[in-house]
TITORDO-858430 format. One record per residue: x, y, z of N, C-alpha, C in turn. Coordinates in nm, 3 decimals. Layout:
<nodes>
NODE; X; Y; Z; X; Y; Z; X; Y; Z;
...
</nodes>
This chain:
<nodes>
NODE; -0.360; -3.549; 2.536; -0.309; -3.455; 2.438; -0.175; -3.401; 2.487;
NODE; -0.090; -3.372; 2.396; 0.040; -3.315; 2.424; 0.021; -3.184; 2.502;
NODE; 0.089; -3.168; 2.618; 0.072; -3.045; 2.698; 0.107; -2.917; 2.621;
NODE; 0.207; -2.924; 2.535; 0.246; -2.806; 2.457; 0.133; -2.767; 2.361;
NODE; 0.077; -2.869; 2.294; -0.032; -2.844; 2.200; -0.155; -2.794; 2.275;
NODE; -0.182; -2.853; 2.390; -0.297; -2.812; 2.470; -0.284; -2.665; 2.513;
NODE; -0.164; -2.625; 2.554; -0.140; -2.486; 2.593; -0.158; -2.391; 2.477;
NODE; -0.111; -2.431; 2.359; -0.126; -2.347; 2.239; -0.272; -2.331; 2.202;
NODE; -0.348; -2.439; 2.210; -0.490; -2.432; 2.177; -0.566; -2.346; 2.277;
NODE; -0.529; -2.354; 2.404; -0.595; -2.272; 2.505; -0.565; -2.124; 2.482;
NODE; -0.439; -2.092; 2.449; -0.402; -1.952; 2.421; -0.477; -1.901; 2.300;
NODE; -0.489; -1.984; 2.197; -0.562; -1.944; 2.077; -0.709; -1.919; 2.109;
NODE; -0.768; -2.007; 2.187; -0.908; -1.991; 2.226; -0.928; -1.862; 2.305;
NODE; -0.840; -1.835; 2.399; -0.854; -1.715; 2.482; -0.841; -1.588; 2.398;
NODE; -0.756; -1.589; 2.299; -0.734; -1.470; 2.216; -0.846; -1.448; 2.116;
NODE; -0.904; -1.553; 2.067; -1.002; -1.543; 1.958; -1.137; -1.601; 1.996;
NODE; -1.173; -1.589; 2.121; -1.295; -1.656; 2.166; -1.424; -1.587; 2.122;
NODE; -1.416; -1.464; 2.078; -1.538; -1.392; 2.044; -1.524; -1.317; 1.911;
NODE; -1.521; -1.390; 1.797; -1.503; -1.322; 1.669; -1.616; -1.224; 1.637;
NODE; -1.736; -1.248; 1.688; -1.847; -1.157; 1.661; -1.818; -1.018; 1.716;
NODE; -1.743; -1.013; 1.826; -1.706; -0.884; 1.885; -1.625; -0.801; 1.784;
NODE; -1.536; -0.867; 1.712; -1.453; -0.796; 1.616; -1.536; -0.754; 1.495;
NODE; -1.623; -0.842; 1.450; -1.704; -0.808; 1.333; -1.801; -0.694; 1.362;
NODE; -1.835; -0.674; 1.488; -1.924; -0.564; 1.525; -1.860; -0.428; 1.496;
NODE; -1.726; -0.423; 1.490; -1.655; -0.299; 1.464; -1.652; -0.264; 1.315;
NODE; -1.675; -0.362; 1.230; -1.658; -0.343; 1.087; -1.748; -0.236; 1.025;
NODE; -1.878; -0.234; 1.051; -1.963; -0.133; 0.985; -1.917; 0.010; 1.011;
NODE; -1.885; 0.041; 1.135; -1.842; 0.178; 1.168; -1.709; 0.210; 1.100;
NODE; -1.619; 0.112; 1.096; -1.490; 0.134; 1.029; -1.513; 0.165; 0.881;
NODE; -1.593; 0.084; 0.815; -1.617; 0.104; 0.672; -1.678; 0.241; 0.643;
NODE; -1.776; 0.278; 0.723; -1.842; 0.407; 0.704; -1.743; 0.521; 0.725;
NODE; -1.665; 0.513; 0.832; -1.569; 0.617; 0.864; -1.464; 0.633; 0.754;
NODE; -1.409; 0.522; 0.709; -1.306; 0.528; 0.605; -1.363; 0.576; 0.472;
NODE; -1.481; 0.528; 0.437; -1.543; 0.571; 0.311; -1.566; 0.722; 0.313;
NODE; -1.616; 0.772; 0.426; -1.640; 0.915; 0.438; -1.508; 0.993; 0.437;
NODE; -1.405; 0.937; 0.498; -1.273; 1.002; 0.497; -1.225; 1.023; 0.353;
NODE; -1.249; 0.924; 0.268; -1.209; 0.934; 0.127; -1.313; 1.007; 0.042;
NODE; -1.418; 1.056; 0.107; -1.525; 1.131; 0.042; -1.588; 1.054; -0.074;
NODE; -1.617; 0.928; -0.046; -1.682; 0.842; -0.145; -1.826; 0.816; -0.102;
NODE; -1.911; 0.797; -0.199; -2.046; 0.751; -0.169; -2.043; 0.598; -0.162;
NODE; -2.147; 0.543; -0.104; -2.158; 0.396; -0.101; -2.160; 0.341; -0.244;
NODE; -2.228; 0.409; -0.333; -2.236; 0.364; -0.472; -2.098; 0.365; -0.538;
NODE; -2.021; 0.471; -0.515; -1.887; 0.478; -0.576; -1.798; 0.363; -0.529;
NODE; -1.801; 0.335; -0.399; -1.718; 0.226; -0.348; -1.770; 0.091; -0.397;
NODE; -1.901; 0.075; -0.399; -1.959; -0.049; -0.451; -1.922; -0.069; -0.597;
NODE; -1.930; 0.037; -0.677; -1.892; 0.027; -0.819; -1.746; -0.013; -0.833;
NODE; -1.658; 0.048; -0.752; -1.516; 0.014; -0.758; -1.494; -0.134; -0.725;
NODE; -1.576; -0.187; -0.633; -1.563; -0.327; -0.593; -1.640; -0.421; -0.686;
NODE; -1.710; -0.364; -0.782; -1.794; -0.442; -0.872; -1.904; -0.516; -0.794;
NODE; -1.967; -0.442; -0.703; -2.076; -0.494; -0.621; -2.201; -0.411; -0.646;
NODE; -2.315; -0.470; -0.619; -2.438; -0.391; -0.617; -2.430; -0.296; -0.497;
NODE; -2.484; -0.177; -0.512; -2.481; -0.080; -0.403; -2.544; -0.139; -0.277;
NODE; -2.653; -0.213; -0.293; -2.720; -0.274; -0.179; -2.629; -0.373; -0.106;
NODE; -2.543; -0.442; -0.177; -2.450; -0.536; -0.113; -2.352; -0.460; -0.025;
NODE; -2.299; -0.350; -0.077; -2.207; -0.271; 0.005; -2.281; -0.208; 0.124;
NODE; -2.402; -0.158; 0.101; -2.479; -0.099; 0.210; -2.501; -0.200; 0.322;
NODE; -2.518; -0.327; 0.286; -2.536; -0.431; 0.387; -2.411; -0.448; 0.472;
NODE; -2.292; -0.425; 0.415; -2.168; -0.429; 0.493; -2.169; -0.317; 0.598;
NODE; -2.203; -0.197; 0.555; -2.200; -0.082; 0.646; -2.312; -0.087; 0.750;
NODE; -2.419; -0.155; 0.720; -2.529; -0.164; 0.817; -2.512; -0.284; 0.910;
NODE; -2.415; -0.369; 0.880; -2.392; -0.488; 0.963; -2.485; -0.603; 0.931;
NODE; -2.559; -0.592; 0.821; -2.651; -0.700; 0.783; -2.578; -0.816; 0.717;
NODE; -2.460; -0.790; 0.661; -2.379; -0.898; 0.605; -2.233; -0.860; 0.619;
NODE; -2.147; -0.959; 0.603; -2.003; -0.934; 0.611; -1.941; -0.964; 0.475;
NODE; -1.836; -0.893; 0.442; -1.772; -0.918; 0.312; -1.712; -1.058; 0.303;
NODE; -1.706; -1.108; 0.184; -1.633; -1.232; 0.161; -1.485; -1.204; 0.187;
NODE; -1.405; -1.307; 0.203; -1.262; -1.286; 0.227; -1.197; -1.205; 0.116;
NODE; -1.222; -1.236; -0.013; -1.162; -1.152; -0.116; -1.204; -1.004; -0.105;
NODE; -1.329; -0.979; -0.069; -1.373; -0.840; -0.053; -1.314; -0.775; 0.071;
NODE; -1.295; -0.852; 0.180; -1.225; -0.800; 0.297; -1.086; -0.752; 0.255;
NODE; -1.017; -0.835; 0.179; -0.881; -0.802; 0.137; -0.880; -0.680; 0.046;
NODE; -0.974; -0.673; -0.046; -0.981; -0.557; -0.137; -1.006; -0.429; -0.059;
NODE; -1.096; -0.435; 0.040; -1.124; -0.317; 0.121; -1.003; -0.276; 0.204;
NODE; -0.936; -0.374; 0.265; -0.816; -0.344; 0.344; -0.708; -0.282; 0.256;
NODE; -0.691; -0.336; 0.137; -0.593; -0.278; 0.044; -0.632; -0.137; 0.003;
NODE; -0.760; -0.118; -0.026; -0.807; 0.015; -0.067; -0.781; 0.118; 0.042;
NODE; -0.815; 0.082; 0.167; -0.799; 0.175; 0.278; -0.657; 0.172; 0.336;
NODE; -0.571; 0.086; 0.283; -0.432; 0.074; 0.324; -0.419; 0.044; 0.474;
NODE; -0.494; -0.059; 0.517; -0.490; -0.104; 0.656; -0.478; -0.255; 0.659;
NODE; -0.439; -0.309; 0.773; -0.436; -0.453; 0.789; -0.578; -0.505; 0.813;
NODE; -0.598; -0.633; 0.793; -0.729; -0.691; 0.822; -0.761; -0.677; 0.971;
NODE; -0.660; -0.694; 1.057; -0.682; -0.677; 1.201; -0.729; -0.535; 1.233;
NODE; -0.665; -0.437; 1.173; -0.704; -0.298; 1.198; -0.846; -0.272; 1.148;
NODE; -0.878; -0.333; 1.036; -1.010; -0.311; 0.977; -1.121; -0.358; 1.069;
NODE; -1.097; -0.464; 1.145; -1.202; -0.513; 1.235; -1.180; -0.470; 1.379;
NODE; -1.078; -0.385; 1.401; -1.057; -0.332; 1.534; -0.992; -0.428; 1.630;
NODE; -0.916; -0.523; 1.577; -0.849; -0.621; 1.663; -0.702; -0.583; 1.676;
NODE; -0.656; -0.575; 1.798; -0.513; -0.548; 1.821; -0.432; -0.669; 1.779;
NODE; -0.314; -0.644; 1.730; -0.230; -0.754; 1.684; -0.136; -0.801; 1.794;
NODE; -0.164; -0.769; 1.920; -0.078; -0.812; 2.031; -0.072; -0.961; 2.039;
</nodes>
């Protein structure tokens, strides 16, 4: 393999080797931001056109949002996707 490509792949692996670690931050972030905006789970779920139970599963860590829902939540809370999952953009 090309040494330059090999180095890039190794750097990528080292930076992103544990995506579950980042997803573990999501439930607390969602709860904190929702409470900051003084919304109920039902109100946010309704805004997203989701069943309340689906949104509750995001906050409890039982499921993760689809990519479109990740983006909608990040836009709603006016944060980057990296910030939403607690990943530094270094």
